[in-house]
C-alpha positions as CSV (number, residue, x, y, z in Angstrom):
1,X,111.0,103.1,129.3
2,X,113.3,101.5,131.7
3,X,117.0,100.5,131.7
4,X,118.2,99.2,128.4
5,X,119.1,95.2,128.7
6,X,121.3,93.6,126.1
7,X,120.6,90.0,125.0
8,X,123.1,88.1,123.1
9,X,121.7,85.4,121.1
10,X,124.8,83.5,121.0
11,X,124.6,82.6,124.7
12,X,121.2,81.6,124.6
13,X,121.4,79.2,121.6
14,X,125.1,78.0,122.2
15,X,126.2,78.1,118.8
16,X,126.2,80.3,115.7
17,X,123.2,78.6,114.0
18,X,119.8,79.5,114.7
19,X,117.3,77.3,113.4
20,X,115.4,75.8,116.2
21,X,112.3,77.0,117.0
22,X,112.9,75.7,120.8
23,X,115.8,78.1,120.9
24,X,113.6,80.9,119.4
25,X,111.4,80.3,122.4
26,X,114.1,80.6,124.7
27,X,115.0,84.1,123.1
28,X,111.3,84.9,123.3
29,X,111.4,84.0,126.8
30,X,114.1,86.5,127.6
31,X,112.6,89.3,125.8
32,X,108.9,89.5,126.8
33,X,109.7,89.5,130.5
34,X,111.7,92.7,129.9
35,X,109.2,94.3,127.6
36,X,106.7,93.6,130.5
37,X,108.5,95.4,132.7
38,X,108.9,98.7,130.6
39,X,112.9,97.8,129.9
40,X,114.3,98.5,126.4
41,X,115.9,95.5,125.0
42,X,118.7,95.2,122.7
43,X,119.1,91.7,121.0
44,X,122.5,91.3,119.5
45,X,123.2,88.8,116.8
46,X,126.9,89.0,117.1
47,X,128.7,85.7,116.1
48,X,125.5,84.2,114.7
49,X,126.1,83.1,111.0
50,X,122.6,81.3,110.1
51,X,119.3,82.0,111.1
52,X,115.6,80.9,109.4
53,X,112.4,82.6,109.7
54,X,110.8,79.5,111.8
55,X,113.4,80.5,114.5
56,X,112.9,84.4,114.1
57,X,109.0,83.9,114.3
58,X,109.4,81.9,117.5
59,X,111.7,84.6,118.9
60,X,110.2,87.5,117.7
61,X,106.8,87.2,115.7
62,X,104.9,85.8,118.9
63,X,105.7,89.2,120.3
64,X,102.6,90.4,118.5
65,X,100.6,88.2,120.3
66,X,100.9,89.9,123.4
67,X,102.3,93.5,122.7
68,X,101.4,96.3,120.2
69,X,103.4,96.8,117.0
70,X,104.1,100.2,118.8
71,X,105.1,98.8,122.0
72,X,107.6,96.4,120.3
73,X,109.3,99.4,117.9
74,X,109.4,101.5,121.1
75,X,111.2,98.5,123.6
76,X,113.1,96.4,120.7
77,X,116.2,96.8,119.1
78,X,118.0,94.2,117.0
79,X,121.7,94.5,116.1
80,X,124.7,92.5,114.4
81,X,122.1,90.6,111.9
82,X,124.1,88.3,109.6
83,X,123.8,88.9,106.1
84,X,120.0,89.0,104.8
85,X,118.4,88.6,108.4
86,X,117.2,92.1,108.6
87,X,115.3,91.4,105.6
88,X,114.0,88.0,106.9
89,X,113.0,89.7,110.2
90,X,110.9,92.3,108.8
91,X,109.2,89.7,106.7
92,X,108.6,87.5,109.8
93,X,107.5,90.5,111.8
94,X,105.2,92.0,108.9
95,X,103.6,88.4,108.7
96,X,103.3,87.8,112.7
97,X,101.8,91.6,113.1
98,X,98.8,90.5,110.1
99,X,98.3,87.1,111.8
100,X,97.7,88.3,115.4
101,X,95.9,91.4,113.8
102,X,93.1,88.6,112.8
103,X,94.0,85.1,113.7
104,X,90.8,83.5,112.8
105,X,90.9,85.0,108.8
106,X,94.6,83.6,108.6
107,X,93.6,80.3,109.9
108,X,90.4,80.1,107.7
109,X,92.9,81.1,104.5
110,X,95.3,78.8,105.2
111,X,92.3,76.3,105.4
112,X,91.0,76.9,102.1
113,X,94.2,76.8,100.7
114,X,95.3,73.4,101.7
115,X,92.0,72.2,100.9
116,X,92.7,73.0,97.5
117,X,96.2,71.7,97.2
118,X,96.4,68.3,95.1
119,X,99.1,66.5,97.4
120,X,99.1,63.3,95.3
């Protein structure tokens, strides 16, 4: 693995709130190329007060579409998470991994659930 790089989420999103999927995509856009280069990445949430699963999914969950679980765990470290953030990230990563292992089965299950729902 190459040189370690630290990414400060606060600098990328411009404030202490991480709720936008667009902001998550910006974070992903910084992480993925570094992993491709074989570098270790530390993503710091210092100064972040609020984050939601949608942000985390677009920042981290989509990594499973390109990298193996082993590669992600080897290359990525997350630090300074706000309260509850670590549990939320673990939840997002677990479900993203499952989705990318078999996306068609996940889509099929989603369609089945949605067709059975009574929205009226």
